[in-house]
NUDOVEX-230322 format. One record per residue: x, y, z of N, C-alpha, C in turn. Coordinates in pm, whole numbers, padded with zeros to 5 digits, always signed. Layout:
REM NUDOVEX-230322
XYZXYZXYZ ...
END
This chain:
REM NUDOVEX-230322
+00141+00056+05188+00153+00184+05256+00134+00162+05407 +00223+00220+05487+00213+00202+05632+00099+00285+05689 +00045+00240+05800-00066+00311+05862-00015+00436+05932 -00104+00535+05942-00071+00660+06006-00032+00633+06151 +00077+00689+06193+00121+00674+06332+00229+00570+06349 +00245+00483+06249+00352+00383+06259+00487+00451+06243 +00581+00422+06326+00714+00482+06316+00803+00395+06227 +00897+00461+06161+00990+00389+06075+01124+00375+06144 +01196+00274+06106+01332+00260+06156+01418+00373+06102 +01526+00411+06172+01609+00523+06126+01658+00506+05984 +01689+00383+05943+01741+00361+05808+01637+00384+05702 +01508+00385+05741+01402+00404+05644+01354+00548+05637 +01412+00635+05719+01370+00775+05717+01402+00837+05582 +01316+00926+05531+01347+00996+05406+01475+01076+05421 +01551+01087+05312+01681+01153+05319+01668+01302+05349 +01550+01361+05321+01537+01505+05340+01500+01543+05483 +01474+01442+05568+01440+01471+05707+01567+01491+05787 +01576+01603+05858+01697+01634+05935+01677+01584+06076 +01750+01479+06113+01737+01419+06245+01856+01449+06335 +01968+01488+06276+02091+01493+06352+02147+01634+06366 +02071+01735+06331+02119+01872+06344+02136+01907+06492 +02242+01980+06523+02268+02020+06661+02296+02169+06664 +02193+02251+06684+02213+02397+06678+02298+02451+06792 +02328+02370+06893+02408+02419+07005+02557+02425+06971 +02599+02357+06864+02740+02358+06825+02764+02476+06732 +02831+02577+06786+02856+02699+06709+02987+02757+06759 +03091+02758+06675+03227+02783+06723+03293+02914+06680 +03227+03004+06611+03300+03122+06563+03366+03200+06676 +03484+03254+06647+03553+03342+06740+03539+03485+06688 +03520+03577+06779+03496+03714+06738+03611+03808+06772 +03688+03778+06876+03799+03864+06916+03927+03819+06846 +03928+03834+06715+04045+03797+06635+04080+03915+06545 +04208+03922+06509+04255+04031+06423+04243+03988+06277 +04130+04017+06218+04111+03986+06076+04046+04105+06008 +04023+04091+05877+03973+04206+05800+03836+04252+05849 +03754+04160+05897+03620+04198+05943+03629+04291+06063 +03708+04252+06162+03719+04335+06282+03797+04463+06258 +03897+04459+06171+03971+04581+06140+03879+04681+06070 +03798+04633+05977+03702+04721+05910+03600+04776+06010 +03552+04690+06099+03454+04733+06199+03514+04837+06293 +03636+04812+06340+03703+04905+06428+03728+05039+06358 +03777+05033+06236+03807+05156+06161+03681+05238+06139 +03573+05172+06100+03448+05244+06074+03396+05311+06201 +03398+05239+06313+03346+05294+06438+03429+05413+06486 +03561+05402+06477+03647+05512+06522+03631+05633+06432 +03628+05611+06300+03610+05723+06209+03474+05789+06227 +03370+05707+06246+03237+05763+06268+03232+05844+06397 +03291+05789+06503+03293+05860+06631+03373+05990+06621 +03485+05987+06550+03567+06108+06533+03492+06214+06454 +03425+06168+06347+03348+06263+06266+03237+06329+06344 +03165+06249+06423+03057+06306+06505+03112+06399+06612 +03227+06361+06672+03288+06447+06774+03330+06581+06715 +03381+06578+06592+03419+06703+06525+03296+06789+06495 +03189+06725+06445+03069+06800+06413+03009+06868+06536 +03019+06802+06651+02962+06858+06774+03068+06930+06859 +03183+06962+06794+03286+07047+06854+03356+06984+06974 +03357+06852+06983+03435+06787+07087+03580+06765+07044 +03605+06767+06913+03739+06754+06857+03763+06866+06758 +03888+06914+06751+03917+07011+06645+03954+06937+06517 +03963+07009+06409+03983+06948+06277+04116+06874+06268 +04223+06929+06328+04355+06866+06320+04356+06731+06390 +04294+06726+06508+04293+06601+06582+04208+06495+06510 +04095+06537+06455+04010+06443+06380+04084+06389+06258 +04159+06477+06188+04236+06435+06071+04348+06340+06112 +04410+06365+06226+04517+06278+06275+04464+06139+06307 +04346+06132+06367+04285+06003+06397+04255+05926+06269 +04199+05997+06169+04168+05933+06042+04295+05881+05974 +04402+05961+05978+04528+05920+05915+04589+05800+05984 +04563+05784+06114+04615+05670+06188+04535+05543+06164 +04404+05558+06152+04315+05443+06144+04308+05384+06003 +04301+05469+05901+04279+05420+05765+04383+05318+05718 +04513+05334+05750+04612+05235+05701+04603+05099+05768 +04524+05086+05876+04519+04958+05946+04481+04843+05854 +04389+04869+05763+04338+04764+05674+04448+04709+05584 +04553+04789+05562+04660+04748+05472+04773+04674+05542 +04784+04689+05675+04902+04636+05743+04872+04524+05843 +04742+04495+05868+04716+04392+05968+04762+04256+05917 +04793+04162+06008+04854+04033+05968+04772+03958+05864 +04842+03907+05764+04780+03825+05660+04827+03680+05675 +04752+03590+05617+04790+03449+05620+04904+03423+05523 +04966+03306+05537+05072+03267+05447+05015+03219+05315 +05096+03230+05209+05054+03183+05077+05042+03031+05077 +04958+02976+04990+04942+02831+04983+05074+02760+04958 +05094+02647+05027+05216+02568+05012+05179+02423+04984 +05278+02347+04941+05256+02204+04918+05194+02179+04782 +05133+02064+04769+05076+02022+04641+04951+02100+04609 +04945+02152+04487+04826+02221+04440+04764+02135+04330 +04644+02091+04350+04579+02001+04257+04475+02078+04177 +04492+02086+04045+04398+02160+03960+04300+02068+03888 +04334+01940+03881+04244+01846+03817+04143+01793+03918 +04041+01726+03865+03941+01665+03952+04004+01547+04026 +03986+01541+04156+04042+01431+04235+03922+01356+04303 +03956+01251+04348+03863+01171+04429+03928+01136+04560 +03845+01109+04665+03892+01077+04799+03971+00947+04801 +03935+00854+04709+03996+00722+04709+04145+00728+04676 +04191+00833+04609+04332+00843+04573+04419+00884+04691 +04354+00921+04802+04424+00959+04925+04523+01072+04902 +04484+01168+04821+04567+01286+04797+04540+01390+04906 +04644+01461+04945+04628+01571+05039+04607+01698+04959 +04488+01755+04969+04453+01875+04893+04466+01995+04984 +04566+02079+04957+04586+02199+05037+04501+02315+04987 +04472+02316+04857+04398+02427+04798+04277+02372+04725 +04159+02419+04764+04035+02382+04697+03980+02504+04623 +03971+02493+04492+03908+02599+04411+03771+02549+04372 +03670+02602+04436+03532+02555+04419+03463+02642+04315 +03479+02605+04187+03429+02693+04083+03350+02628+03972 +03326+02497+03978+03249+02432+03872+03107+02487+03871 +03056+02520+03753+02922+02578+03747+02860+02552+03610 +02729+02552+03608+02651+02534+03486+02554+02650+03475 +02544+02707+03356+02451+02819+03335+02363+02796+03214 +02257+02874+03204+02167+02865+03090+02091+02996+03077 +02106+03062+02963+02035+03186+02938+01898+03155+02879 +01803+03243+02908+01670+03227+02851+01561+03217+02957 +01439+03195+02910+01323+03184+02997+01328+03052+03073 +01327+03056+03208+01336+02929+03283+01219+02835+03256 +01104+02888+03215+00989+02802+03187+01000+02733+03051 +01097+02779+02970+01123+02714+02842+01238+02613+02853 +01302+02609+02969+01412+02516+02990+01362+02388+03054 +01418+02274+03019+01377+02148+03083+01401+02156+03233 +01312+02103+03310+01328+02107+03455+01453+02030+03498 +01494+01932+03417+01617+01857+03447+01739+01950+03442 +01738+02047+03349+01849+02141+03338+01855+02231+03461 +01740+02276+03505+01734+02359+03626+01785+02282+03746 +01748+02154+03754+01792+02071+03865+01943+02050+03861 +01997+02027+03741+02141+02008+03729+02217+02135+03766 +02161+02251+03727+02224+02378+03760+02234+02399+03910 +02122+02381+03978+02121+02405+04122+02202+02299+04197 +02202+02177+04147+02280+02071+04212+02429+02098+04201 +02477+02127+04080+02621+02149+04060+02666+02279+04125 +02591+02388+04102+02635+02520+04148+02625+02538+04299 +02532+02467+04362+02507+02488+04505+02541+02365+04589 +02469+02255+04565+02484+02138+04651+02624+02078+04641 +02673+02058+04519+02806+01999+04502+02914+02088+04563 +02897+02219+04550+02994+02314+04606+03003+02299+04757 +02888+02290+04824+02887+02274+04969+02946+02139+05008 +02915+02036+04933+02969+01903+04963+03121+01901+04955 +03177+01965+04852+03322+01970+04838+03386+02051+04950 +03324+02163+04985+03376+02243+05096+03376+02163+05226 +03270+02087+05246+03259+02004+05367+03363+01892+05366 +03377+01827+05252+03467+01712+05241+03612+01753+05264 +03661+01850+05184+03801+01890+05195+03824+01985+05312 +03722+02062+05350+03736+02151+05464+03761+02076+05593 +03694+01963+05612+03717+01882+05732+03860+01830+05737 +03914+01789+05622+04052+01744+05619+04148+01859+05653 +04119+01979+05600+04203+02095+05629+04201+02128+05778 +04084+02119+05838+04071+02148+05981+04152+02049+06063 +04151+01922+06025+04228+01821+06098+04378+01849+06088 +04423+01898+05971+04566+01929+05953+04602+02067+06009 +04502+02151+06030+04526+02284+06083+04571+02384+05980 +04558+02351+05851+04602+02441+05746+04526+02408+05617 +04496+02511+05537+04428+02489+05410+04376+02619+05352 +04351+02617+05222+04302+02735+05151+04183+02693+05064 +04075+02768+05075+03956+02743+04993+03919+02870+04918 +03883+02854+04792+03831+02966+04714+03696+02927+04657 +03595+03009+04681+03463+02988+04625+03438+03095+04518 +03407+03049+04398+03389+03141+04287+03241+03169+04267 +03203+03291+04298+03065+03334+04275+03062+03412+04144 +03005+03529+04144+02992+03608+04021+02938+03745+04054 +02969+03842+03969+02900+03971+03978+02750+03950+03969 +02710+03844+03898+02568+03811+03885+02501+03782+04018 +02580+03757+04123+02520+03732+04254+02455+03858+04311 +02490+03974+04255+02429+04100+04297+02313+04141+04207 +02283+04057+04106+02186+04097+04004+02068+04001+04001 +01948+04054+04024+01827+03977+03997+01803+03988+03847 +01827+03881+03775+01847+03893+03631+01748+03813+03548 +01641+03876+03498+01555+03808+03400+01638+03765+03279 +01629+03641+03244+01709+03588+03134+01827+03505+03182 +01867+03525+03308+01971+03441+03371+01926+03412+03514 +01798+03393+03531+01736+03385+03662+01799+03278+03752 +01798+03154+03706+01843+03043+03790+01993+03054+03818 +02071+03083+03715+02216+03089+03731+02256+03196+03832 +02202+03316+03817+02238+03424+03909+02188+03395+04051 +02076+03326+04062+02027+03288+04194+02123+03190+04262 +02179+03096+04185+02274+03002+04244+02402+03074+04285 +02441+03176+04210+02563+03249+04245+02541+03337+04368 +02418+03380+04389+02387+03449+04515+02404+03352+04632 +02361+03229+04613+02379+03126+04715+02527+03109+04748 +02610+03101+04644+02755+03082+04665+02813+03199+04744 +02773+03321+04706+02825+03439+04776+02785+03439+04923 +02657+03413+04950+02610+03412+05088+02678+03302+05169 +02694+03186+05107+02758+03073+05175+02902+03106+05212 +02977+03162+05117+03118+03190+05141+03137+03304+05241 +03054+03407+05233+03065+03518+05327+03045+03470+05471 +02943+03389+05492+02918+03337+05627+03026+03238+05669 +03076+03159+05572+03179+03060+05603+03306+03128+05654 +03338+03245+05602+03457+03316+05647+03449+03350+05795 +03331+03382+05842+03312+03409+05986+03321+03280+06066 +03258+03175+06016+03258+03048+06087+03398+02987+06096 +03482+03015+05996+03618+02961+05996+03711+03036+06089 +03661+03141+06156+03743+03206+06258+03782+03108+06368 +03701+03005+06386+03731+02904+06488+03851+02819+06449 +03895+02829+06324+04007+02748+06274+04105+02842+06204 +04195+02906+06279+04280+03013+06224+04367+02971+06107 +04396+02844+06091+04483+02802+05982+04414+02788+05848 +04283+02809+05843+04207+02789+05719+04172+02924+05659 +04207+02942+05532+04176+03064+05459+04060+03037+05364 +03963+03128+05363+03851+03116+05269+03838+03248+05192 +03845+03240+05061+03837+03359+04975+03722+03345+04879 +03644+03452+04868+03534+03458+04771+03579+03540+04652 +03575+03481+04533+03611+03552+04409+03483+03590+04335 +03475+03717+04296+03356+03769+04228+03396+03822+04091 +03401+03735+03990+03439+03779+03855+03319+03831+03776 +03350+03913+03677+03249+03949+03578+03246+03842+03471 +03174+03865+03361+03171+03766+03253+03310+03748+03193 +03349+03624+03171+03482+03593+03119+03470+03515+02989 +03574+03526+02909+03574+03462+02777+03614+03315+02789 +03519+03234+02831+03542+03090+02844+03432+03015+02770 +03442+02883+02770+03340+02802+02704+03206+02811+02776 +03208+02863+02899+03082+02881+02971+02985+02967+02890 +03039+03064+02816+02955+03157+02739+02872+03081+02635 +02938+02995+02559+02866+02924+02453+02782+02810+02508 +02832+02745+02612+02756+02633+02669+02629+02678+02739 +02628+02804+02785+02507+02858+02846+02420+02931+02745 +02462+02931+02617+02388+02995+02508+02369+03145+02533 +02475+03208+02585+02469+03351+02615+02556+03434+02521 +02610+03372+02415+02706+03441+02330+02645+03555+02249 +02512+03559+02233+02449+03666+02157+02377+03767+02246 +02396+03759+02375+02333+03857+02464+02410+03988+02460 +02342+04095+02497+02405+04227+02501+02527+04225+02592 +02516+04161+02707+02626+04156+02803+02751+04095+02742 +02737+03982+02674+02853+03912+02623+02903+03966+02489 +02813+04016+02407+02850+04055+02271+02883+04202+02254 +02830+04289+02341+02844+04431+02314+02883+04517+02434 +02887+04461+02553+02910+04544+02671+03055+04586+02688 +03148+04509+02631+03290+04538+02651+03340+04499+02788 +03258+04427+02865+03293+04391+03002+03348+04250+03015 +03362+04178+02904+03408+04039+02909+03556+04037+02942 +03593+03959+03043+03729+03959+03096+03808+03838+03047 +03940+03854+03050+04028+03744+03013+04038+03646+03129 +04015+03518+03107+04014+03421+03218+04147+03409+03290 +04258+03432+03219+04388+03426+03284+04401+03538+03387 +04355+03657+03353+04361+03770+03446+04273+03744+03567 +04155+03687+03543+04063+03654+03654+04129+03555+03748 +04193+03452+03692+04259+03350+03775+04373+03410+03856 +04450+03501+03795+04561+03564+03866+04512+03649+03982 +04405+03724+03960+04348+03806+04068+04302+03717+04183 +04234+03607+04150+04184+03517+04252+04297+03454+04332 +04403+03411+04264+04514+03346+04334+04588+03445+04424 +04607+03567+04376+04673+03668+04459+04591+03699+04584 +04458+03705+04566+04371+03731+04681+04379+03617+04782 +04387+03494+04732+04399+03378+04820+04530+03381+04896 +04639+03416+04827+04771+03423+04891+04775+03530+05000 +04700+03638+04981+04697+03746+05080+04596+03721+05191 +04520+03613+05179+04423+03581+05282+04301+03670+05280 +04269+03727+05166+04152+03815+05158+04024+03736+05170 +03924+03797+05233+03795+03731+05249+03717+03732+05118 +03732+03837+05039+03667+03840+04908+03742+03933+04816 +03726+03911+04686+03796+03993+04588+03716+03996+04458 +03705+04114+04399+03647+04128+04266+03757+04108+04162 +03720+04058+04046+03820+04030+03943+03872+04156+03876 +03799+04267+03886+03839+04392+03820+03761+04508+03881 +03807+04629+03850+03732+04747+03894+03595+04753+03828 +03587+04707+03705+03459+04705+03636+03360+04613+03706 +03408+04496+03749+03322+04402+03821+03273+04463+03953 +03364+04532+04024+03326+04596+04150+03224+04707+04126 +03248+04788+04023+03156+04900+03994+03018+04848+03954 +03014+04744+03871+02885+04687+03830+02806+04635+03950 +02875+04567+04040+02808+04516+04160+02754+04629+04246 +02833+04737+04259+02789+04852+04337+02666+04916+04277 +02667+04934+04145+02553+04998+04079+02425+04918+04101 +02433+04787+04080+02313+04704+04094+02269+04692+04240 +02359+04723+04333+02323+04717+04474+02248+04841+04521 +02269+04956+04453+02215+05082+04504+02101+05140+04421 +02089+05101+04294+01983+05161+04212+01847+05105+04254 +01738+05179+04230+01604+05128+04262+01578+04996+04190 +01494+04914+04250+01472+04779+04196+01416+04783+04054 +01331+04880+04023+01276+04889+03887+01387+04913+03785 +01482+05001+03821+01596+05028+03732+01685+04905+03724 +01708+04843+03836+01789+04721+03844+01736+04615+03748 +01607+04586+03756+01548+04480+03675+01547+04515+03527 +01525+04643+03496+01526+04686+03356+01665+04672+03296 +01766+04718+03370+01904+04707+03321+01942+04561+03300 +01909+04475+03396+01943+04333+03385+01873+04269+03266 +01748+04308+03242+01674+04254+03127+01739+04293+02996 +01783+04418+02987+01848+04465+02864+01979+04391+02841 +02057+04371+02947+02186+04303+02933+02170+04161+02880 +02056+04099+02906+02035+03961+02864+01951+03946+02738 +01920+04058+02673+01849+04050+02545+01939+03989+02438 +01886+03902+02352+01968+03842+02247+01971+03929+02121 +02084+03930+02051+02096+04002+01925+02045+03919+01807 +02019+03790+01831+01961+03702+01731+02036+03705+01597 +02166+03681+01605+02246+03668+01485+02311+03795+01436 +02267+03912+01486+02323+04038+01438+02457+04071+01502 +02482+04016+01619+02609+04037+01688+02633+03918+01779 +02761+03881+01790+02792+03759+01864+02927+03774+01933 +02939+03724+02055+03066+03728+02126+03169+03642+02055 +03297+03679+02069+03405+03602+02011+03405+03460+02066 +03426+03364+01979+03423+03224+02021+03541+03195+02113 +03516+03143+02233+03626+03113+02325+03705+02993+02277 +03827+02982+02328+03911+02869+02292+03851+02740+02343 +03861+02635+02264+03807+02506+02304+03880+02447+02422 +04011+02471+02429+04092+02419+02538+04157+02537+02609 +04111+02567+02731+04161+02684+02802+04308+02672+02838 +04363+02550+02841+04503+02533+02873+04592+02591+02762 +04540+02591+02639+04616+02649+02528+04635+02798+02549 +04531+02865+02602+04538+03009+02625+04654+03042+02721 +04669+02961+02825+04775+02987+02922+04914+02974+02860 +04928+02894+02756+05058+02874+02693+05090+02985+02592 +04985+03052+02544+05007+03150+02437+05013+03292+02490 +04967+03314+02613+04967+03451+02668+05099+03479+02739 
END
């Protein structure tokens, strides 16, 4: 053991020590025509018009005319081009020297149940795959996209990112990480106009994830009626990516669920989430997903 005060060579520094961070490098652009600024502009103008009408600075017709002019902006402002070139859906490695134009960052591991009853190795694997690996892939392929000046990234979070969920604690926490990371990344990528970043927020889908996470007997998966078809989820995500959307829910049900859990009191939120993750213990079970998801695409 080295004596206190002895310095180590740079190569011997622990990997968790951050020596090379440079907080002065920050490149986001703010004066750009994108969905964030269009929404901000629309909200401010509508709010100002509404207040002006309330305080009699504007008459009702003029306020309505302003609203009718501003509201369509969100639908007509310039969108990015759809993904072009090679689309790689299988796992690739850097050594193959493939040019990846589209990165779908969606690999994830889940586990239902009490986190204190789960092996700590499982928790570590969940957080590593769902969070660390996702950031590493975004960094790896994102840098290549920036050099080429073009690229599309999709980060798949979950409606669970809005839910503090007893029974799915670790998994939903990792999906909150993905949502926060992607939302902030969309702002940071303003410095690189050719790069599109889309956040997909699906509800529970009928995939092998359900059985592998041992959630097939929970109220959410077996009885809620909210389980979505994976093909539909994929189509929604791809269309959102082609339109250059910053984020997209997989369905109206997914959007409504997220809204409800965002606005209800925390006690109600936690109670609802606990009920959704209660197991039926053999009395009811979600339909077994197909073993090979590629078969589903051929039969639908």
